[in-house]
C-alpha positions as CSV (number, residue, x, y, z in Angstrom):
1,M,-34.0,-16.7,39.9
2,M,-35.3,-14.9,36.9
3,T,-33.0,-13.4,34.3
4,S,-34.0,-10.6,32.0
5,T,-33.3,-11.1,28.3
6,K,-33.7,-8.4,25.8
7,T,-34.3,-9.2,22.2
8,I,-32.0,-7.5,19.7
9,D,-33.2,-6.7,16.2
10,I,-30.4,-8.3,14.2
11,S,-31.0,-6.2,11.1
12,S,-30.7,-2.8,12.9
13,F,-27.7,-4.0,14.8
14,A,-26.0,-5.1,11.6
15,A,-26.9,-1.8,9.9
16,T,-25.5,0.2,12.8
17,Q,-22.2,-1.9,12.8
18,L,-21.8,-1.3,9.0
19,L,-22.2,2.4,9.5
20,L,-19.7,2.5,12.3
21,L,-17.2,0.4,10.2
22,D,-17.7,2.8,7.3
23,D,-17.0,5.8,9.5
24,E,-13.9,4.2,10.8
25,L,-12.7,3.4,7.3
26,Q,-13.3,7.0,6.1
27,A,-11.4,8.4,9.1
28,E,-8.5,6.1,8.5
29,V,-8.3,6.8,4.8
30,A,-8.4,10.6,5.5
31,E,-5.6,10.2,8.1
32,V,-3.4,8.1,5.8
33,T,-4.0,10.4,2.8
34,A,-3.0,13.5,4.8
35,L,0.2,11.8,6.1
36,V,1.2,10.5,2.7
37,S,0.6,13.8,0.9
38,Q,2.6,15.8,3.5
39,S,5.5,13.5,4.1
40,S,8.6,12.4,2.2
41,P,9.1,8.7,1.3
42,A,11.9,8.6,3.9
43,V,9.6,9.8,6.7
44,L,7.0,7.3,5.6
45,Q,9.5,4.5,5.7
46,R,10.5,5.4,9.2
47,A,6.8,5.3,10.2
48,G,6.5,1.8,8.6
49,M,4.2,3.0,5.9
50,A,6.6,2.7,2.9
51,I,9.5,0.6,1.6
52,L,12.2,2.4,-0.4
53,N,14.9,1.3,-2.8
54,L,12.9,-1.5,-4.5
55,V,13.3,-3.0,-8.0
56,V,11.1,-5.3,-10.0
57,S,12.5,-8.9,-9.6
58,S,9.7,-10.6,-11.6
59,Q,6.5,-9.9,-13.4
60,R,3.7,-12.4,-14.2
61,T,0.0,-12.6,-15.0
62,G,-2.2,-13.4,-11.9
63,L,-5.8,-14.2,-11.3
64,G,-8.2,-12.3,-13.5
65,G,-5.5,-11.3,-15.9
66,R,-3.9,-8.8,-13.5
67,T,-0.2,-8.1,-13.7
68,V,1.6,-9.1,-10.5
69,V,5.0,-7.7,-9.8
70,D,7.5,-8.9,-7.2
71,L,9.5,-6.1,-5.7
72,E,12.8,-6.7,-3.9
73,L,15.4,-4.5,-2.3
74,D,17.9,-3.1,-4.8
75,S,21.1,-5.0,-4.5
76,A,23.1,-1.8,-4.7
77,V,21.5,-0.6,-1.4
78,G,21.3,-3.8,0.6
79,K,21.0,-7.5,0.5
80,G,18.4,-9.8,1.8
81,E,15.6,-8.7,4.0
82,L,13.3,-5.7,3.6
83,P,13.4,-3.1,6.4
84,E,10.8,-3.1,9.1
85,H,7.4,-2.0,7.7
86,G,3.7,-2.3,8.3
87,I,2.6,-3.3,4.8
88,R,0.4,-6.3,4.8
89,T,-1.5,-8.5,2.3
90,G,-4.7,-6.7,1.2
91,D,-3.2,-3.2,1.6
92,I,-3.9,-0.8,-1.3
93,V,-0.6,0.7,-2.4
94,S,0.9,2.9,-5.0
95,V,4.2,1.8,-6.7
96,Q,6.1,4.9,-7.6
97,E,9.5,5.9,-8.9
98,Q,11.7,7.0,-6.1
99,P,12.7,10.6,-6.3
100,A,16.3,11.6,-6.2
101,G,17.4,13.3,-3.0
102,I,18.0,16.6,-4.9
103,A,14.7,16.5,-6.9
104,R,12.6,19.6,-6.8
105,K,9.1,19.5,-5.4
106,K,7.6,19.9,-8.9
107,D,9.6,16.9,-10.1
108,K,8.5,14.8,-7.1
109,D,4.8,15.6,-7.8
110,G,5.3,14.5,-11.4
111,L,6.7,11.1,-10.2
112,R,3.6,10.7,-7.9
113,S,1.3,11.1,-10.9
114,R,3.1,8.4,-12.9
115,G,2.8,5.8,-10.2
116,V,0.6,2.7,-10.5
117,D,-1.9,1.5,-7.9
118,G,-2.4,-2.1,-6.8
119,V,-3.1,-4.5,-4.0
120,V,-0.5,-6.3,-2.0
121,V,-1.0,-10.1,-2.6
122,K,2.0,-11.5,-0.7
123,V,4.6,-10.2,1.7
124,T,7.7,-12.1,2.7
125,T,10.9,-11.0,4.5
126,S,12.6,-10.3,1.1
127,K,9.9,-9.2,-1.3
128,V,6.4,-7.7,-1.7
129,A,4.1,-8.9,-4.5
130,V,1.6,-6.3,-5.8
131,A,-1.3,-7.0,-8.2
132,L,-1.7,-3.9,-10.4
133,K,-5.3,-2.5,-10.7
134,K,-5.1,-2.2,-14.5
135,E,-3.4,-4.9,-16.5
136,D,-2.2,-2.5,-19.2
137,E,-0.3,-0.1,-16.9
138,D,3.4,0.3,-17.3
139,L,5.5,0.3,-14.2
140,P,7.8,3.3,-13.6
141,L,11.5,2.6,-14.3
142,G,14.4,2.8,-11.9
143,K,14.3,2.5,-8.1
144,L,10.8,2.2,-6.8
145,W,9.0,2.7,-3.5
146,V,5.7,1.4,-2.2
């Protein structure tokens, strides 16, 4: 019995896979960006893409001099575990001041521009640790959301 084997050019296969992965990434980024820009924080939390009512529980210097902040649920809102969410280690997030329920759209847009970006370095049932992209950035004050 003879079996037919085709030779595969590894470099062209790898190049094709990298292009497909890049296309997938760009589509996912566009989808998430559209959802985040059009939805309120509460809607994003229900979709598992955000965590509301957070406060800074600790701040330290991490690897490479980056500031790492630990965010926990505000004790005035709840105690213990974070609500269900889909935020995982390695996710790129924005830490922003949470708008008041009566805030106008203009005020909410101003809060978004004052947020800080970072990467999730650790997620537990009670806190999320975020390494900020720039070590000299100041965190917004008050209740935060990721």
